[in-house]
All heavy atoms as TSV, in Angstrom:
chain	resi	resn	atom	element	x	y	z
A	1	MET	N	N	97.524	19.664	71.129
A	1	MET	CA	C	96.774	19.966	69.926
A	1	MET	C	C	95.288	19.760	70.205
A	1	MET	O	O	94.874	18.778	70.817
A	1	MET	CB	C	97.223	19.026	68.804
A	1	MET	CG	C	96.557	19.329	67.498
A	1	MET	SD	S	97.408	18.449	66.205
A	1	MET	CE	C	96.053	18.074	65.184
A	2	LYS	N	N	94.508	20.720	69.739
A	2	LYS	CA	C	93.066	20.710	69.988
A	2	LYS	C	C	92.377	19.780	68.999
A	2	LYS	O	O	92.638	19.799	67.793
A	2	LYS	CB	C	92.546	22.135	69.847
A	2	LYS	CG	C	91.074	22.265	70.073
A	2	LYS	CD	C	90.648	23.719	69.853
A	2	LYS	CE	C	89.156	23.776	69.686
A	2	LYS	NZ	N	88.706	25.094	69.295
A	3	LYS	N	N	91.474	18.971	69.516
A	3	LYS	CA	C	90.706	18.077	68.663
A	3	LYS	C	C	89.615	18.881	67.968
A	3	LYS	O	O	88.917	19.670	68.609
A	3	LYS	CB	C	90.087	16.963	69.513
A	3	LYS	CG	C	89.339	15.931	68.731
A	3	LYS	CD	C	88.783	14.843	69.647
A	3	LYS	CE	C	88.000	13.840	68.832
A	3	LYS	NZ	N	87.369	12.834	69.667
A	4	PRO	N	N	89.444	18.715	66.611
A	4	PRO	CA	C	88.410	19.502	65.899
A	4	PRO	C	C	87.016	19.124	66.388
A	4	PRO	O	O	86.727	17.964	66.666
A	4	PRO	CB	C	88.592	19.132	64.437
A	4	PRO	CG	C	89.553	18.010	64.397
A	4	PRO	CD	C	90.181	17.859	65.716
A	5	THR	N	N	86.160	20.139	66.472
A	5	THR	CA	C	84.795	19.899	66.908
A	5	THR	C	C	83.976	19.359	65.740
A	5	THR	O	O	84.381	19.383	64.580
A	5	THR	CB	C	84.146	21.200	67.397
A	5	THR	OG1	O	84.045	22.120	66.298
A	5	THR	CG2	C	84.944	21.826	68.523
A	6	TYR	N	N	82.798	18.874	66.094
A	6	TYR	CA	C	81.883	18.346	65.070
A	6	TYR	C	C	81.551	19.421	64.037
A	6	TYR	O	O	81.516	19.147	62.830
A	6	TYR	CB	C	80.611	17.821	65.730
A	6	TYR	CG	C	79.564	17.392	64.730
A	6	TYR	CD1	C	79.670	16.177	64.079
A	6	TYR	CD2	C	78.496	18.218	64.427
A	6	TYR	CE1	C	78.732	15.784	63.143
A	6	TYR	CE2	C	77.543	17.848	63.495
A	6	TYR	CZ	C	77.669	16.622	62.853
A	6	TYR	OH	O	76.730	16.247	61.933
A	7	GLU	N	N	81.316	20.640	64.492
A	7	GLU	CA	C	80.966	21.735	63.585
A	7	GLU	C	C	82.085	22.041	62.619
A	7	GLU	O	O	81.857	22.249	61.435
A	7	GLU	CB	C	80.590	22.995	64.378
A	7	GLU	CG	C	79.264	22.919	65.090
A	7	GLU	CD	C	79.358	22.189	66.438
A	7	GLU	OE1	O	80.495	21.955	66.928
A	7	GLU	OE2	O	78.307	21.832	66.973
A	8	GLU	N	N	83.333	22.031	63.121
A	8	GLU	CA	C	84.484	22.281	62.231
A	8	GLU	C	C	84.633	21.169	61.202
A	8	GLU	O	O	84.897	21.436	60.025
A	8	GLU	CB	C	85.756	22.423	63.060
A	8	GLU	CG	C	85.789	23.675	63.920
A	8	GLU	CD	C	86.914	23.647	64.934
A	8	GLU	OE1	O	87.449	22.553	65.236
A	8	GLU	OE2	O	87.248	24.729	65.438
A	9	LEU	N	N	84.480	19.938	61.656
A	9	LEU	CA	C	84.550	18.807	60.712
A	9	LEU	C	C	83.437	18.882	59.673
A	9	LEU	O	O	83.660	18.617	58.485
A	9	LEU	CB	C	84.473	17.485	61.475
A	9	LEU	CG	C	85.676	17.135	62.345
A	9	LEU	CD1	C	85.372	15.895	63.194
A	9	LEU	CD2	C	86.903	16.925	61.500
A	10	PHE	N	N	82.238	19.260	60.122
A	10	PHE	CA	C	81.122	19.376	59.185
A	10	PHE	C	C	81.352	20.462	58.169
A	10	PHE	O	O	81.069	20.316	56.976
A	10	PHE	CB	C	79.814	19.632	59.943
A	10	PHE	CG	C	78.622	19.744	59.048
A	10	PHE	CD1	C	78.056	18.613	58.493
A	10	PHE	CD2	C	78.095	20.993	58.732
A	10	PHE	CE1	C	76.968	18.723	57.626
A	10	PHE	CE2	C	77.015	21.102	57.887
A	10	PHE	CZ	C	76.449	19.972	57.346
A	11	LYS	N	N	81.874	21.610	58.623
A	11	LYS	CA	C	82.163	22.709	57.695
A	11	LYS	C	C	83.190	22.307	56.671
A	11	LYS	O	O	83.071	22.608	55.478
A	11	LYS	CB	C	82.640	23.947	58.467
A	11	LYS	CG	C	81.554	24.660	59.192
A	11	LYS	CD	C	82.131	25.869	59.942
A	11	LYS	CE	C	81.070	26.555	60.760
A	11	LYS	NZ	N	81.608	27.704	61.510
A	12	THR	N	N	84.214	21.596	57.095
A	12	THR	CA	C	85.262	21.150	56.176
A	12	THR	C	C	84.673	20.170	55.158
A	12	THR	O	O	84.901	20.275	53.953
A	12	THR	CB	C	86.393	20.463	56.944
A	12	THR	OG1	O	86.886	21.385	57.924
A	12	THR	CG2	C	87.503	20.054	56.026
A	13	PHE	N	N	83.898	19.211	55.656
A	13	PHE	CA	C	83.281	18.223	54.777
A	13	PHE	C	C	82.295	18.869	53.807
A	13	PHE	O	O	82.320	18.593	52.592
A	13	PHE	CB	C	82.574	17.150	55.617
A	13	PHE	CG	C	81.779	16.181	54.807
A	13	PHE	CD1	C	82.397	15.196	54.052
A	13	PHE	CD2	C	80.386	16.264	54.772
A	13	PHE	CE1	C	81.664	14.316	53.291
A	13	PHE	CE2	C	79.651	15.379	54.023
A	13	PHE	CZ	C	80.291	14.403	53.283
A	14	SER	N	N	81.432	19.739	54.321
A	14	SER	CA	C	80.411	20.339	53.458
A	14	SER	C	C	81.042	21.268	52.432
A	14	SER	O	O	80.540	21.370	51.300
A	14	SER	CB	C	79.364	21.073	54.284
A	14	SER	OG	O	79.963	22.130	55.001
A	15	ALA	N	N	82.129	21.933	52.766
A	15	ALA	CA	C	82.823	22.788	51.791
A	15	ALA	C	C	83.392	21.932	50.654
A	15	ALA	O	O	83.300	22.316	49.469
A	15	ALA	CB	C	83.911	23.580	52.474
A	16	ALA	N	N	83.946	20.777	50.994
A	16	ALA	CA	C	84.494	19.892	49.957
A	16	ALA	C	C	83.370	19.353	49.057
A	16	ALA	O	O	83.522	19.303	47.835
A	16	ALA	CB	C	85.255	18.740	50.618
A	17	VAL	N	N	82.271	18.961	49.664
A	17	VAL	CA	C	81.146	18.453	48.892
A	17	VAL	C	C	80.574	19.562	48.002
A	17	VAL	O	O	80.252	19.313	46.837
A	17	VAL	CB	C	80.062	17.868	49.832
A	17	VAL	CG1	C	78.789	17.544	49.062
A	17	VAL	CG2	C	80.587	16.625	50.521
A	18	GLU	N	N	80.461	20.763	48.539
A	18	GLU	CA	C	79.932	21.871	47.766
A	18	GLU	C	C	80.818	22.177	46.560
A	18	GLU	O	O	80.323	22.386	45.455
A	18	GLU	CB	C	79.814	23.117	48.650
A	18	GLU	CG	C	79.246	24.313	47.948
A	18	GLU	CD	C	79.135	25.522	48.842
A	18	GLU	OE1	O	79.503	25.427	50.036
A	18	GLU	OE2	O	78.701	26.581	48.352
A	19	ARG	N	N	82.138	22.184	46.771
A	19	ARG	CA	C	83.057	22.402	45.655
A	19	ARG	C	C	82.882	21.338	44.573
A	19	ARG	O	O	82.836	21.641	43.378
A	19	ARG	CB	C	84.510	22.417	46.123
A	19	ARG	CG	C	84.960	23.726	46.704
A	19	ARG	CD	C	86.480	23.771	46.882
A	19	ARG	NE	N	86.986	22.637	47.666
A	19	ARG	CZ	C	87.064	22.587	48.996
A	19	ARG	NH1	N	86.662	23.639	49.692
A	19	ARG	NH2	N	87.538	21.531	49.618
A	20	ARG	N	N	82.760	20.102	44.999
A	20	ARG	CA	C	82.610	19.002	44.040
A	20	ARG	C	C	81.286	19.126	43.280
A	20	ARG	O	O	81.219	18.924	42.069
A	20	ARG	CB	C	82.672	17.672	44.773
A	20	ARG	CG	C	83.116	16.573	43.866
A	20	ARG	CD	C	83.542	15.373	44.631
A	20	ARG	NE	N	84.938	15.544	45.032
A	20	ARG	CZ	C	85.630	14.645	45.667
A	20	ARG	NH1	N	85.080	13.510	45.995
A	20	ARG	NH2	N	86.886	14.853	45.985
A	21	LEU	N	N	80.196	19.458	43.987
A	21	LEU	CA	C	78.903	19.611	43.320
A	21	LEU	C	C	78.905	20.790	42.326
A	21	LEU	O	O	78.322	20.689	41.248
A	21	LEU	CB	C	77.797	19.807	44.350
A	21	LEU	CG	C	77.410	18.558	45.151
A	21	LEU	CD1	C	76.395	18.909	46.247
A	21	LEU	CD2	C	76.843	17.490	44.236
A	22	LEU	N	N	79.544	21.872	42.714
A	22	LEU	CA	C	79.651	23.017	41.779
A	22	LEU	C	C	80.465	22.645	40.542
A	22	LEU	O	O	80.134	23.046	39.432
A	22	LEU	CB	C	80.255	24.221	42.482
A	22	LEU	CG	C	79.333	24.923	43.474
A	22	LEU	CD1	C	80.100	26.004	44.230
A	22	LEU	CD2	C	78.127	25.516	42.770
A	23	HIS	N	N	81.522	21.865	40.745
A	23	HIS	CA	C	82.342	21.406	39.614
A	23	HIS	C	C	81.507	20.518	38.698
A	23	HIS	O	O	81.544	20.666	37.472
A	23	HIS	CB	C	83.578	20.679	40.144
A	23	HIS	CG	C	84.498	20.249	39.066
A	23	HIS	ND1	N	84.549	18.968	38.616
A	23	HIS	CD2	C	85.395	20.955	38.342
A	23	HIS	CE1	C	85.448	18.876	37.652
A	23	HIS	NE2	N	85.970	20.083	37.463
A	24	ILE	N	N	80.763	19.607	39.266
A	24	ILE	CA	C	79.900	18.717	38.465
A	24	ILE	C	C	78.854	19.528	37.707
A	24	ILE	O	O	78.605	19.279	36.529
A	24	ILE	CB	C	79.261	17.647	39.367
A	24	ILE	CG1	C	80.322	16.664	39.856
A	24	ILE	CG2	C	78.141	16.907	38.640
A	24	ILE	CD1	C	79.840	15.696	40.929
A	25	ALA	N	N	78.240	20.496	38.368
A	25	ALA	CA	C	77.232	21.334	37.718
A	25	ALA	C	C	77.844	22.129	36.567
A	25	ALA	O	O	77.227	22.248	35.491
A	25	ALA	CB	C	76.587	22.278	38.734
A	26	ALA	N	N	79.064	22.637	36.745
A	26	ALA	CA	C	79.711	23.387	35.679
A	26	ALA	C	C	80.031	22.471	34.485
A	26	ALA	O	O	79.819	22.844	33.331
A	26	ALA	CB	C	81.004	24.032	36.200
A	27	VAL	N	N	80.508	21.272	34.776
A	27	VAL	CA	C	80.814	20.318	33.686
A	27	VAL	C	C	79.543	19.955	32.940
A	27	VAL	O	O	79.521	19.913	31.699
A	27	VAL	CB	C	81.514	19.069	34.263
A	27	VAL	CG1	C	81.579	17.952	33.209
A	27	VAL	CG2	C	82.919	19.434	34.736
A	28	LEU	N	N	78.451	19.713	33.655
A	28	LEU	CA	C	77.185	19.362	33.004
A	28	LEU	C	C	76.651	20.534	32.171
A	28	LEU	O	O	76.105	20.305	31.082
A	28	LEU	CB	C	76.146	18.937	34.037
A	28	LEU	CG	C	76.399	17.580	34.685
A	28	LEU	CD1	C	75.383	17.324	35.801
A	28	LEU	CD2	C	76.352	16.475	33.654
A	29	ALA	N	N	76.824	21.758	32.637
A	29	ALA	CA	C	76.384	22.919	31.873
A	29	ALA	C	C	77.184	23.032	30.574
A	29	ALA	O	O	76.620	23.312	29.514
A	29	ALA	CB	C	76.519	24.183	32.706
A	30	VAL	N	N	78.481	22.816	30.650
A	30	VAL	CA	C	79.323	22.863	29.437
A	30	VAL	C	C	78.925	21.758	28.484
A	30	VAL	O	O	78.809	21.984	27.264
A	30	VAL	CB	C	80.817	22.759	29.831
A	30	VAL	CG1	C	81.679	22.530	28.591
A	30	VAL	CG2	C	81.258	24.021	30.546
A	31	LEU	N	N	78.672	20.556	28.985
A	31	LEU	CA	C	78.258	19.443	28.126
A	31	LEU	C	C	76.917	19.742	27.460
A	31	LEU	O	O	76.721	19.387	26.291
A	31	LEU	CB	C	78.175	18.151	28.932
A	31	LEU	CG	C	79.517	17.530	29.345
A	31	LEU	CD1	C	79.281	16.325	30.232
A	31	LEU	CD2	C	80.329	17.158	28.121
A	32	LEU	N	N	76.005	20.362	28.181
A	32	LEU	CA	C	74.715	20.743	27.612
A	32	LEU	C	C	74.893	21.729	26.448
A	32	LEU	O	O	74.281	21.562	25.393
A	32	LEU	CB	C	73.806	21.354	28.699
A	32	LEU	CG	C	72.463	21.864	28.224
A	32	LEU	CD1	C	71.607	20.731	27.700
A	32	LEU	CD2	C	71.760	22.595	29.346
A	33	VAL	N	N	75.733	22.730	26.649
A	33	VAL	CA	C	75.970	23.710	25.600
A	33	VAL	C	C	76.621	23.041	24.384
A	33	VAL	O	O	76.211	23.289	23.224
A	33	VAL	CB	C	76.836	24.883	26.125
A	33	VAL	CG1	C	77.296	25.778	25.003
A	33	VAL	CG2	C	76.056	25.677	27.172
A	34	VAL	N	N	77.584	22.171	24.633
A	34	VAL	CA	C	78.246	21.480	23.530
A	34	VAL	C	C	77.249	20.604	22.765
A	34	VAL	O	O	77.223	20.594	21.532
A	34	VAL	CB	C	79.425	20.636	24.051
A	34	VAL	CG1	C	79.966	19.691	22.972
A	34	VAL	CG2	C	80.553	21.547	24.542
A	35	ALA	N	N	76.399	19.891	23.495
A	35	ALA	CA	C	75.397	19.041	22.840
A	35	ALA	C	C	74.435	19.886	22.001
A	35	ALA	O	O	74.097	19.494	20.870
A	35	ALA	CB	C	74.623	18.239	23.890
A	36	GLN	N	N	73.993	20.995	22.533
A	36	GLN	CA	C	73.098	21.853	21.787
A	36	GLN	C	C	73.765	22.434	20.541
A	36	GLN	O	O	73.133	22.565	19.497
A	36	GLN	CB	C	72.556	22.979	22.686
A	36	GLN	CG	C	71.627	22.507	23.755
A	36	GLN	CD	C	70.376	21.861	23.177
A	36	GLN	OE1	O	69.739	22.387	22.275
A	36	GLN	NE2	N	70.033	20.706	23.705
A	37	LEU	N	N	75.042	22.787	20.663
A	37	LEU	CA	C	75.770	23.300	19.498
A	37	LEU	C	C	75.942	22.204	18.439
A	37	LEU	O	O	75.832	22.472	17.237
A	37	LEU	CB	C	77.135	23.867	19.926
A	37	LEU	CG	C	77.082	25.158	20.704
A	37	LEU	CD1	C	78.461	25.541	21.196
A	37	LEU	CD2	C	76.490	26.277	19.875
A	38	LEU	N	N	76.212	20.984	18.878
A	38	LEU	CA	C	76.343	19.878	17.919
A	38	LEU	C	C	75.040	19.614	17.184
A	38	LEU	O	O	75.029	19.263	16.002
A	38	LEU	CB	C	76.813	18.606	18.624
A	38	LEU	CG	C	78.294	18.554	18.993
A	38	LEU	CD1	C	78.574	17.303	19.802
A	38	LEU	CD2	C	79.153	18.582	17.739
A	39	LEU	N	N	73.923	19.784	17.876
A	39	LEU	CA	C	72.628	19.547	17.251
A	39	LEU	C	C	72.277	20.616	16.210
A	39	LEU	O	O	71.332	20.449	15.434
A	39	LEU	CB	C	71.528	19.467	18.306
A	39	LEU	CG	C	71.546	18.190	19.137
A	39	LEU	CD1	C	70.481	18.265	20.246
A	39	LEU	CD2	C	71.320	16.965	18.273
A	40	GLN	N	N	73.044	21.703	16.146
A	40	GLN	CA	C	72.831	22.713	15.128
A	40	GLN	C	C	73.438	22.298	13.781
A	40	GLN	O	O	73.120	22.893	12.759
A	40	GLN	CB	C	73.461	24.037	15.581
A	40	GLN	CG	C	72.857	24.618	16.822
A	40	GLN	CD	C	71.360	24.890	16.686
A	40	GLN	OE1	O	70.930	25.484	15.728
A	40	GLN	NE2	N	70.609	24.425	17.657
A	41	ILE	N	N	74.291	21.279	13.779
A	41	ILE	CA	C	74.916	20.787	12.563
A	41	ILE	C	C	73.992	19.708	11.980
A	41	ILE	O	O	73.742	18.676	12.608
A	41	ILE	CB	C	76.319	20.205	12.857
A	41	ILE	CG1	C	77.183	21.260	13.513
A	41	ILE	CG2	C	76.957	19.643	11.592
A	41	ILE	CD1	C	78.480	20.726	14.090
A	42	PRO	N	N	73.479	19.913	10.772
A	42	PRO	CA	C	72.498	18.983	10.207
A	42	PRO	C	C	72.984	17.518	10.140
A	42	PRO	O	O	72.198	16.614	10.430
A	42	PRO	CB	C	72.222	19.539	8.826
A	42	PRO	CG	C	72.547	20.991	8.921
A	42	PRO	CD	C	73.664	21.079	9.910
A	43	ALA	N	N	74.219	17.276	9.769
A	43	ALA	CA	C	74.705	15.903	9.649
A	43	ALA	C	C	74.728	15.216	11.015
A	43	ALA	O	O	74.356	14.030	11.145
A	43	ALA	CB	C	76.091	15.892	9.032
A	44	VAL	N	N	75.128	15.921	12.036
A	44	VAL	CA	C	75.159	15.363	13.394
A	44	VAL	C	C	73.748	15.115	13.890
A	44	VAL	O	O	73.447	14.083	14.462
A	44	VAL	CB	C	75.952	16.283	14.354
A	44	VAL	CG1	C	75.891	15.776	15.773
A	44	VAL	CG2	C	77.393	16.411	13.888
A	45	ARG	N	N	72.891	16.096	13.662
A	45	ARG	CA	C	71.508	15.972	14.112
A	45	ARG	C	C	70.841	14.781	13.435
A	45	ARG	O	O	70.115	14.011	14.083
A	45	ARG	CB	C	70.744	17.265	13.806
A	45	ARG	CG	C	69.346	17.273	14.363
A	45	ARG	CD	C	68.617	18.599	14.207
A	45	ARG	NE	N	68.543	19.004	12.812
A	45	ARG	CZ	C	69.113	20.101	12.305
A	45	ARG	NH1	N	69.798	20.898	13.067
A	45	ARG	NH2	N	68.980	20.389	11.023
A	46	HIS	N	N	71.099	14.588	12.157
A	46	HIS	CA	C	70.512	13.455	11.441
A	46	HIS	C	C	71.018	12.136	11.977
A	46	HIS	O	O	70.268	11.154	12.070
A	46	HIS	CB	C	70.821	13.579	9.936
A	46	HIS	CG	C	70.218	12.495	9.126
A	46	HIS	ND1	N	68.875	12.459	8.831
A	46	HIS	CD2	C	70.759	11.394	8.546
A	46	HIS	CE1	C	68.616	11.381	8.101
A	46	HIS	NE2	N	69.762	10.715	7.926
A	47	ALA	N	N	72.283	12.082	12.368
A	47	ALA	CA	C	72.866	10.830	12.881
A	47	ALA	C	C	72.385	10.518	14.306
A	47	ALA	O	O	72.259	9.348	14.664
A	47	ALA	CB	C	74.390	10.931	12.880
A	48	LEU	N	N	72.080	11.522	15.109
A	48	LEU	CA	C	71.732	11.316	16.502
A	48	LEU	C	C	70.236	11.167	16.752
A	48	LEU	O	O	69.826	10.460	17.683
A	48	LEU	CB	C	72.266	12.469	17.355
A	48	LEU	CG	C	73.772	12.558	17.505
A	48	LEU	CD1	C	74.125	13.783	18.351
A	48	LEU	CD2	C	74.336	11.313	18.113
A	49	LEU	N	N	69.418	11.829	15.963
A	49	LEU	CA	C	67.990	11.884	16.250
A	49	LEU	C	C	67.187	11.079	15.257
A	49	LEU	O	O	67.238	11.297	14.062
A	49	LEU	CB	C	67.501	13.338	16.218
A	49	LEU	CG	C	68.185	14.281	17.203
A	49	LEU	CD1	C	67.656	15.675	17.029
A	49	LEU	CD2	C	68.000	13.812	18.614
A	50	ARG	N	N	66.420	10.124	15.780
A	50	ARG	CA	C	65.581	9.296	14.918
A	50	ARG	C	C	64.448	10.125	14.327
A	50	ARG	O	O	64.016	9.897	13.182
A	50	ARG	CB	C	64.991	8.165	15.757
A	50	ARG	CG	C	64.131	7.245	14.961
A	50	ARG	CD	C	63.664	6.052	15.791
A	50	ARG	NE	N	62.811	5.212	14.976
A	50	ARG	CZ	C	61.704	4.671	15.399
A	50	ARG	NH1	N	61.341	4.833	16.638
A	50	ARG	NH2	N	60.975	3.937	14.609
A	51	VAL	N	N	64.000	11.092	15.050
A	51	VAL	CA	C	62.874	11.927	14.581
A	51	VAL	C	C	63.250	12.689	13.315
A	51	VAL	O	O	62.393	12.951	12.476
A	51	VAL	CB	C	62.419	12.860	15.725
A	51	VAL	CG1	C	62.849	14.275	15.549
A	51	VAL	CG2	C	60.943	12.804	15.898
A	52	GLU	N	N	64.508	13.014	13.142
A	52	GLU	CA	C	64.934	13.709	11.921
A	52	GLU	C	C	64.733	12.818	10.706
A	52	GLU	O	O	64.350	13.296	9.639
A	52	GLU	CB	C	66.418	14.101	12.024
A	52	GLU	CG	C	66.674	15.269	12.939
A	52	GLU	CD	C	66.126	16.562	12.389
A	52	GLU	OE1	O	66.247	16.840	11.185
A	52	GLU	OE2	O	65.524	17.302	13.188
A	53	ARG	N	N	64.963	11.510	10.833
A	53	ARG	CA	C	64.790	10.593	9.711
A	53	ARG	C	C	63.308	10.369	9.417
A	53	ARG	O	O	62.942	10.089	8.284
A	53	ARG	CB	C	65.451	9.256	10.033
A	53	ARG	CG	C	66.963	9.351	10.086
A	53	ARG	CD	C	67.571	7.980	10.300
A	53	ARG	NE	N	67.333	7.484	11.660
A	53	ARG	CZ	C	68.194	7.634	12.657
A	53	ARG	NH1	N	69.349	8.205	12.452
A	53	ARG	NH2	N	67.922	7.172	13.855
A	54	LEU	N	N	62.453	10.511	10.416
A	54	LEU	CA	C	61.029	10.266	10.241
A	54	LEU	C	C	60.255	11.520	9.843
A	54	LEU	O	O	59.078	11.432	9.485
A	54	LEU	CB	C	60.440	9.700	11.527
A	54	LEU	CG	C	61.000	8.342	11.970
A	54	LEU	CD1	C	60.397	7.962	13.315
A	54	LEU	CD2	C	60.723	7.275	10.929
A	55	GLU	N	N	60.885	12.656	9.926
A	55	GLU	CA	C	60.201	13.897	9.624
A	55	GLU	C	C	59.752	13.918	8.176
A	55	GLU	O	O	60.514	13.631	7.261
A	55	GLU	CB	C	61.112	15.099	9.899
A	55	GLU	CG	C	60.365	16.397	9.895
A	55	GLU	CD	C	61.224	17.516	10.428
A	55	GLU	OE1	O	61.785	17.363	11.523
A	55	GLU	OE2	O	61.321	18.530	9.721
A	56	GLY	N	N	58.489	14.188	7.971
A	56	GLY	CA	C	57.930	14.226	6.623
A	56	GLY	C	C	57.435	12.864	6.132
A	56	GLY	O	O	56.873	12.772	5.071
A	57	THR	N	N	57.643	11.809	6.908
A	57	THR	CA	C	57.163	10.492	6.525
A	57	THR	C	C	55.729	10.337	6.986
A	57	THR	O	O	55.409	10.583	8.161
A	57	THR	CB	C	58.033	9.407	7.206
A	57	THR	OG1	O	59.393	9.636	6.865
A	57	THR	CG2	C	57.620	8.021	6.752
A	58	PRO	N	N	54.820	9.928	6.101
A	58	PRO	CA	C	53.428	9.772	6.534
A	58	PRO	C	C	53.281	8.666	7.567
A	58	PRO	O	O	53.958	7.654	7.506
A	58	PRO	CB	C	52.672	9.436	5.255
A	58	PRO	CG	C	53.683	9.189	4.218
A	58	PRO	CD	C	55.015	9.638	4.715
A	59	PHE	N	N	52.395	8.886	8.502
A	59	PHE	CA	C	52.124	7.902	9.543
A	59	PHE	C	C	51.272	6.796	8.947
A	59	PHE	O	O	50.245	7.044	8.309
A	59	PHE	CB	C	51.380	8.594	10.716
A	59	PHE	CG	C	51.224	7.701	11.906
A	59	PHE	CD1	C	52.308	7.435	12.724
A	59	PHE	CD2	C	50.006	7.138	12.214
A	59	PHE	CE1	C	52.174	6.644	13.838
A	59	PHE	CE2	C	49.853	6.324	13.324
A	59	PHE	CZ	C	50.948	6.068	14.117
A	60	PRO	N	N	51.674	5.522	9.121
A	60	PRO	CA	C	50.899	4.433	8.518
A	60	PRO	C	C	49.544	4.258	9.234
A	60	PRO	O	O	49.481	4.166	10.441
A	60	PRO	CB	C	51.781	3.192	8.723
A	60	PRO	CG	C	52.690	3.526	9.862
A	60	PRO	CD	C	52.838	5.030	9.841
A	61	VAL	N	N	48.479	4.208	8.437
A	61	VAL	CA	C	47.129	4.033	8.980
A	61	VAL	C	C	46.689	2.622	8.690
A	61	VAL	O	O	46.775	2.137	7.574
A	61	VAL	CB	C	46.148	5.046	8.352
A	61	VAL	CG1	C	44.762	4.846	8.883
A	61	VAL	CG2	C	46.631	6.442	8.587
A	62	GLN	N	N	46.224	1.928	9.717
A	62	GLN	CA	C	45.751	0.554	9.537
A	62	GLN	C	C	44.322	0.573	9.051
A	62	GLN	O	O	43.489	1.365	9.510
A	62	GLN	CB	C	45.869	-0.223	10.849
A	62	GLN	CG	C	47.279	-0.389	11.303
A	62	GLN	CD	C	47.367	-1.116	12.657
A	62	GLN	OE1	O	46.360	-1.418	13.250
A	62	GLN	NE2	N	48.578	-1.395	13.070
A	63	GLU	N	N	44.042	-0.310	8.107
A	63	GLU	CA	C	42.695	-0.379	7.563
A	63	GLU	C	C	41.716	-0.954	8.592
A	63	GLU	O	O	42.060	-1.846	9.361
A	63	GLU	CB	C	42.694	-1.276	6.336
A	63	GLU	CG	C	43.496	-0.746	5.168
A	63	GLU	CD	C	42.889	0.548	4.607
A	63	GLU	OE1	O	41.650	0.673	4.554
A	63	GLU	OE2	O	43.675	1.435	4.239
A	64	GLY	N	N	40.516	-0.445	8.618
A	64	GLY	CA	C	39.466	-0.968	9.455
A	64	GLY	C	C	39.417	-0.358	10.847
A	64	GLY	O	O	38.519	-0.638	11.619
A	65	LYS	N	N	40.370	0.465	11.216
A	65	LYS	CA	C	40.356	1.106	12.529
A	65	LYS	C	C	40.029	2.587	12.366
A	65	LYS	O	O	40.506	3.239	11.429
A	65	LYS	CB	C	41.712	0.946	13.222
A	65	LYS	CG	C	41.998	-0.468	13.647
A	65	LYS	CD	C	43.214	-0.482	14.538
A	65	LYS	CE	C	43.437	-1.893	15.067
A	65	LYS	NZ	N	44.540	-1.943	15.999
A	66	LYS	N	N	39.218	3.056	13.277
A	66	LYS	CA	C	38.881	4.471	13.250
A	66	LYS	C	C	39.991	5.241	13.952
A	66	LYS	O	O	40.551	4.777	14.944
A	66	LYS	CB	C	37.561	4.727	13.956
A	66	LYS	CG	C	36.386	4.125	13.239
A	66	LYS	CD	C	35.107	4.447	13.945
A	66	LYS	CE	C	33.921	3.820	13.223
A	66	LYS	NZ	N	32.659	4.101	13.881
A	67	PRO	N	N	40.312	6.432	13.461
A	67	PRO	CA	C	41.377	7.244	14.102
A	67	PRO	C	C	41.008	7.714	15.483
A	67	PRO	O	O	39.947	7.846	15.891
A	67	PRO	CB	C	41.604	8.412	13.173
A	67	PRO	CG	C	40.545	8.352	12.146
A	67	PRO	CD	C	39.796	7.062	12.284
């Protein structure tokens, strides 16, 4: 039986790593789309984002300081 060369081992390893990275990228892309879709729902957006609760609230100005 022939012993695999370094190049063959590298190709096998890099193909496995590439498959795993592509799988991770696909999962992250799906999660991004799901997160963006959830943020379209006002109740979810209000619960997740602090800025939604502060929107329209006047910024407190301290007396004696120039803006």
